[in-house]
C-alpha positions in Angstrom: 0.1 -0.1 -0.1 2.9 2.5 0.8 4.5 1.8 -2.6 1.2 2.3 -4.4 0.6 5.5 -2.7 3.9 6.8 -3.3 3.4 6.1 -6.8 0.2 7.8 -6.9 1.5 10.8 -5.1 4.3 11.2 -7.7 1.9 11.2 -10.6 -0.4 13.8 -9.0 -0.1 17.6 -8.7 0.0 18.4 -5.0 -2.9 16.1 -3.9 -3.8 17.4 -0.2 -5.4 13.9 0.4 -2.2 11.8 -0.4 -0.2 14.2 1.8 -2.6 13.8 4.7 -2.5 9.9 4.4 1.3 9.9 4.2 1.4 12.1 7.4 -1.1 10.0 9.3 -0.1 6.5 8.3 3.6 6.8 7.2 5.0 9.7 9.4 5.0 11.8 6.1 7.6 9.6 4.4 7.4 8.3 0.8 8.2 4.6 -0.1 12.1 4.9 -0.6 12.2 1.7 -2.6 9.6 3.0 -5.0 11.3 6.5 -5.1 14.6 4.7 -6.0 12.8 2.7 -8.7 11.3 5.9 -10.2 14.7 7.6 -10.3 16.3 4.7 -12.0 13.5 4.8 -14.6 14.0 8.6 -15.5 
């Protein structure tokens, strides 16, 4: 779930709801592995 939300967060433009979910469920942190994968793909 964390990885999927990270992916959606990166694909959206400043989505307040996603930011709130990360703050509440994941201490405001994106999924590091997903971010690394996205970086490698770019």
